[in-house]
C-alpha positions, 0 to 999 in steps of 0.5 A, spaced: 366 566 519 372 564 517 377 566 522 376 560 527 378 555 520 384 560 519 385 559 526 385 552 526 389 551 519 394 555 522 395 551 528 396 545 524 401 547 519 405 549 525 403 542 528 405 539 522 411 534 521 416 536 516 424 535 515 428 538 519 436 539 515 441 541 519 448 542 520 452 540 526 459 544 527 465 545 533 466 552 536 472 552 529 466 551 525 469 544 523 463 538 522 462 533 527 460 526 526 456 522 529 453 526 533 446 524 536 440 529 535 434 526 538 426 529 538 425 530 545 418 530 544 417 524 539 424 521 543 426 519 534 433 521 533 439 520 528 446 520 527 450 526 523 454 523 518 461 524 517 460 532 514 455 534 519 449 533 517 443 530 518 435 530 517 430 529 522 422 529 523 420 535 527 414 540 528 416 547 528 418 548 536 420 541 538 426 541 543 432 537 539 438 535 544 445 534 541 449 529 544 456 527 542 463 524 546 467 530 548 462 536 546 457 539 552 449 537 551 446 541 547 439 543 546 435 548 540 428 549 538 426 547 531 425 552 527 424 554 519 430 553 515 436 550 515 439 549 522 447 551 524 447 548 531 455 549 534 456 544 539 462 548 545 468 543 546 467 538 553 473 533 553 473 528 558 477 523 560 474 515 560 478 510 564 475 504 561 472 498 563 473 491 562 468 486 563 469 479 561 466 477 555 460 473 558 457 479 562 459 484 556 452 485 553 456 489 547 460 482 545 453 479 543 452 485 539 458 484 536 457 477 534 451 479 531 455 484 527 460 478 525 455 473 523 452 478 518 459 480 515 457 475 508 451 479 507 454 486 508 460 486 506 461 490 500 467 486 497 463 480 497 458 483 492 460 486 484 459 493 485 461 500 481 461 507 483 463 514 482 467 518 486 469 526 488 475 525 493 479 531 495 486 530 498 490 536 502 496 537 506 497 542 511 500 544 518 496 541 525 494 548 526 493 552 520 486 551 519 485 553 526 487 560 525 484 566 521 488 566 514 489 574 514 494 572 520 498 568 516 502 569 509 502 562 509 496 559 506 492 555 510 492 548 505 500 547 502 497 542 497 490 540 494 488 535 490 481 534 487 479 527 483 473 525 480 474 517 478 469 511 476 471 504 479 468 498 476 469 492 482 468 485 479 472 481 484 479 482 488 483 479 482 478 484 476 477 491 478 479 497 475 479 505 478 480 510 472 481 518 473 475 522 470 478 529 471 482 532 476 484 540 479 490 540 482 494 547 486 498 550 480 495 545 475 501 541 476 501 535 471 502 530 476 501 523 475 500 520 481 501 513 483 495 512 487 488 515 488 485 518 495 480 512 494 487 508 496 488 511 503 483 506 507 480 500 505 472 499 502 471 494 507 472 493 514 469 486 515 476 483 513 480 480 519 486 485 517 486 492 515 492 495 511 494 501 512 500 506 511 504 499 510 501 497 517 498 490 519 492 492 523 486 487 526 479 490 525 474 491 530 468 488 525 473 482 523 474 476 524 479 477 530 476 482 532 475 479 539 481 478 540 484 484 539 478 489 542 474 490 548 468 494 546 463 498 550 455 500 549 455 507 549 449 510 546 442 508 544 438 512 538 432 510 534 431 511 527 424 510 524 424 502 526 431 501 526 435 502 533 442 505 533 447 503 537 454 506 538 459 502 541 466 504 543 472 499 542 479 499 545 485 495 545 486 489 549 492 489 553 498 488 550 495 489 543 495 497 542 500 496 536 495 492 532 489 495 534 485 502 533 481 506 538 475 509 537 467 508 536 462 506 531 454 505 530 451 499 529 444 498 525 439 494 529 435 489 526 439 489 520 446 488 525 450 492 520 455 497 520 452 504 519 458 509 521 466 507 523 471 512 526 477 509 528 485 512 529 491 508 531 498 513 533 505 510 533 512 514 536 515 517 530 521 513 528 528 514 526 527 516 519 523 522 516 517 523 514 514 516 517 507 516 520 505 519 526 497 517 526 492 515 522 484 517 523 479 514 519 472 515 518 466 512 514 458 512 513 455 506 510 447 508 507 442 502 506 441 501 498 435 498 498 434 492 502 440 488 500 446 492 501 450 497 505 455 501 502 460 506 505 458 512 502 463 517 505 470 515 507 475 520 510 482 519 512 487 523 516 495 522 516 500 525 520 507 525 517 513 526 522 517 532 518 523 533 524 527 539 523 532 542 526 529 547 531 523 543 531 519 537 529 514 538 525 508 533 523 505 534 516 497 532 517 494 529 510 487 530 509 483 525 505 475 525 503 471 521 499 464 521 496 461 515 493 455 516 488 452 512 483 453 506 485 450 500 482 449 492 484 451 488 479 454 494 475 452 494 468 459 495 464 463 489 466 469 490 462 476 490 466 482 491 463 487 491 469 487 490 477 487 497 478 489 503 473 490 510 476 491 517 474 492 519 467 495 526 466 488 530 464 486 537 462 485 541 468 478 540 469 474 541 476 470 534 478 463 534 481 463 536 488 459 533 493 463 537 497 463 545 496 470 548 497 472 551 504 474 558 504 481 556 507 481 552 501 479 557 496 485 562 499 489 556 498 487 555 490 488 563 490 495 564 493 498 557 490 496 558 483 499 565 482 506 562 486 507 556 482 505 560 475 510 566 477 516 560 479 515 557 472 514 550 476 510 547 471 514 549 465 521 547 469 519 541 472 514 538 469 518 532 468 518 530 475 511 530 476 510 522 474 511 518 480 510 512 477 514 512 472 520 515 477 518 509 482 520 505 477 526 508 474 523 511 468 524 518 466 519 521 462 522 525 457 517 527 450 513 522 448 517 516 452 521 514 458 528 514 459 530 508 463 535 510 468 536 502 471 541 500 471 544 507 467 551 505 470 554 497 472 561 495 474 563 488 475 570 485 474 569 481 468 566 489 463 568 494 468 565 500 467 559 498 463 555 505 461 547 503 459 541 506 457 534 504 454 528 508 451 521 506 452 515 509 449 510 512 454 502 508 455 499 515 453 501 513 445 500 507 447 495 505 453 495 498 453 502 496 451 510 497 452 515 498 447 522 498 450 529 498 447 536 498 450 544 498 450 550 497 454 558 497 452 562 493 456 569 498 457 574 492 460 579 488 454 575 481 457 567 485 455 568 483 448 572 476 449 566 473 447 564 477 440 563 484 441 562 488 448 555 491 446 549 489 449 543 490 447 536 487 447 528 490 447 522 487 448 514 489 446 509 488 452 501 487 451 496 488 456 496 490 463 497 485 469 494 480 464 500 481 458 504 477 454 511 480 452 515 478 446 523 479 448 530 479 445 536 480 448 544 479 447 547 480 454 552 476 459 549 471 464 551 468 470 553 460 469 546 458 473 539 456 471 535 462 473 536 463 480 533 462 486 531 468 490 531 473 485 524 473 484 523 479 488 516 480 493 514 487 489 514 485 482 508 481 479 509 475 475 514 476 470 515 483 471 522 483 471 528 487 467 528 485 461 536 488 462 541 486 467 539 487 475 544 491 479 542 486 485 549 481 485 550 477 492 557 476 490 563 480 485 564 478 478 568 474 475 569 472 468 569 464 469 562 466 472 559 468 466 557 466 459 555 470 453 548 469 452 542 471 445 535 469 447 528 470 443 522 468 446 515 470 449 513 470 456 505 471 459 502 472 465 495 471 467 491 472 473 487 466 475 483 467 482 484 472 487 491 473 488 493 467 484 498 468 478 500 463 473 505 465 467 509 461 462 515 463 457 519 459 452 525 462 448 530 459 444 537 461 447 544 461 444 550 460 451 557 461 448 561 460 455 569 459 455 569 453 455 563 450 452 557 452 448 550 450 448 543 451 443 536 450 445 530 451 447 528 453 455 520 452 456 517 453 463 511 454 467 510 459 474 505 460 479 504 465 484 499 466 489 499 472 494 493 473 497 494 480 500 497 486 495 495 493 493 498 493 485 497 500 483 496 501 475 497 506 469 496 504 463 501 498 462 505 500 467 505 497 473 508 498 480 506 494 486 506 499 492 505 495 498 505 487 499 504 483 504 505 475 506 504 469 505 507 468 498 508 461 495 511 461 488 513 454 484 517 453 477 517 447 472 522 448 466 524 444 461 531 445 458 532 442 450 538 442 446 538 442 439 543 438 438 542 430 435 546 427 442 543 432 446 538 429 451 533 434 455 533 436 462 528 438 467 529 443 473 523 445 479 523 450 483 519 452 490 519 459 494 515 460 500 515 467 503 511 470 510 511 475 515 508 475 522 507 478 528 507 474 535 506 478 540 509 486 542 516 484 542 517 479 535 516 480 527 519 474 525 519 473 517 521 467 514 523 464 507 525 457 504 527 456 496 529 450 493 530 447 487 533 441 483 536 440 476 534 432 473 539 428 469 546 432 468 547 437 463 552 443 460 556 445 465 552 452 463 546 450 466 547 448 474 544 451 480 549 456 484 549 457 491 549 465 493 553 467 498 557 474 499 564 476 499 567 478 505 567 485 504 560 485 501 554 490 502 546 489 502 542 483 498 540 479 505 538 473 502 544 470 501 549 466 505 555 470 509 558 466 513 561 462 506 563 466 502 566 461 497 561 460 490 559 453 488 555 450 482 550 444 484 544 440 481 540 441 487 541 448 491 536 449 498 535 455 503 532 457 509 531 463 511 529 466 519 529 472 523 526 475 529 526 481 530 524 486 536 520 492 535 522 495 541 517 499 541 517 501 549 525 501 551 528 505 552 524 511 549 522 515 543 530 519 543 533 512 541 530 506 539 535 500 536 531 494 533 536 488 534 535 481 530 537 474 531 538 471 524 539 463 522 540 461 515 542 455 511 543 452 504 544 445 502 549 443 495 553 438 494 549 434 499 552 438 505 549 443 509 551 450 510 548 453 517 550 459 519 547 464 525 547 472 526 546 478 530 544 485 527 542 492 529 537 497 526 537 504 528 543 504 532 545 511 532 541 516 537 536 520 534 540 526 533 544 523 528 539 520 524 536 526 524 542 530 521 542 524 516 536 520 516 539 515 511 543 511 516 537 509 519 536 504 514 543 501 515 543 494 518 550 492 522 550 484 522 555 479 524 554 472 522 558 465 523 558 459 521 555 453 525 560 449 522 567 451 525 569 449 532 568 454 537 575 455 539 576 457 531 570 461 531 570 467 525 564 473 524 563 476 518 561 483 518 556 485 513 551 491 512 544 490 509 539 496 506 
């Protein structure tokens, strides 16, 4: 009696819908992202994520169709258990078909995507998340060869991290390293996190990748740089997934990616993305050859689509004597625990990355592959046997080395400058010491001392130079300082503000960058005690103020009084990497605006206060394929005549000076004035197409001028970079950084024109 019912029950179980979980890989076992998996019975389908995984509602016995561009069409049957689907490669070459914007249906989808940017852009919402990151360095084909065929481990470097990040705005964000594991347990203190290899949001107009300015395919300028084509359409529940391919418009290849993306309708939100850009290897080693990026988004409730997987692949050109090698860096990031808005809103720094932690395995969201486990075993044993951690651990603090600091014990040895030379003091050895942020996480304490060896070095007192400072905070900081040093007889000099240092972040001791040779007549002994503060008040906007009591002793005059100043800066596009109280700007893009007002108030009863103002504007931009331009304007004015110890100085070069691009070359005569203005303009031809990859000289036109003492000093110049053949640059890659230039004054008569030679780094 029960047999018919048992049969019906079994048939019902076979017909019941279940969730099938599977992985799509290629013939080498590597995941295939964005593959379309369709149930042929229900016509419902999904896309695989960046790890090749998918989940689909099926009945046992259903036929599944798997399609992906570059792979053969594959059919499999839904069976109980996890499914591993292998797609055989079937590469095809498709010529892009460009359709007018009015006729191309892909443009309507892109416009819907751009219109929905305020709703789906993750950078418009305060958020917090945790991430598991894995960064590896390999040779191009190392992962494709069996492990047993080579003594070299397939992964040359492996670094796993677990981070926590809080994002409130572009000026208020913080990322902290929770755990890390590196091959050999090396004590590497890195200036970056793997999450910084690609932007979190693709909705910005421009993406800054490896110091390259790339137009985003989903940004405001997308339609001016890209063409699009519809490739496929899938249905996932009530959503429609449309796959678009994108490629650069003619003449835009240097600023655009090539790839495909998936748009989820009706939300008009980005579901997944993969793009690639390639460059011809330039003249210096370890320059990027290609960059690939992948992102996979997940919908969080009904409020936000958020990128939960971010993967990148970077090719670095390493020239060798016999053949060139491309090292491949792979970064894989998996996010979890996303909070919108974040529960914890306390942010001290803009970005704090990579503290020295006790080695601990992070929480892995992707298991290690067999090649990665094998590399851990081999490299750990080699590093332990070589004693690399014990002997060279002091070189593992990369951010400190980039700032001229060598980690020694509980502090840093200040290496910049370690030895100075100029005509007034001769050789001047100098050394400094700074407390490590491992002892004081949000403070720095440092001192330095130097000694002038020439007899004139002690002309105004002792030849000893010394100073010290205490700074509390990160980017928003307060610094107390004192110093006794020699300075130029000038106001705070124009053009000294580095484009890569935050406001008030200049060196507390004398800089080595000088536009002309020192003379004792150009120097003054200066003692100062004061305070400086800086504060981030918005996206890219900074304000700072300083107050100091200054004593200047010159050869024929002296001055005592107070110097007060207020300064503001605006630079919207910057990636600032922090660790403790140290800061290091890794990437900077224009425009940059800076202004300063100040007052000089002498303490003498008969003295009168004087005021000065300064303005600085810098920007770099591209114009087509043949022009990269850079412009800078700086001006300063001093109100009311003052002691000769305070004036603006015209920045000029001596005949034989090498370096300092922002200074006049054809007017090598120092002058002081109450008003000084500079204008620099450079038109550089990237020369990416001619004459070829073996030799790519880069010419540039320079137009610059200065205004001082009611007189214009205009000049023009021609320069050439990468002017040596590639064969010589491979032997001496540092020569590729030199820029050979010839400059001439535009004031001289044509028949008496004189050319000034200079080399610029």
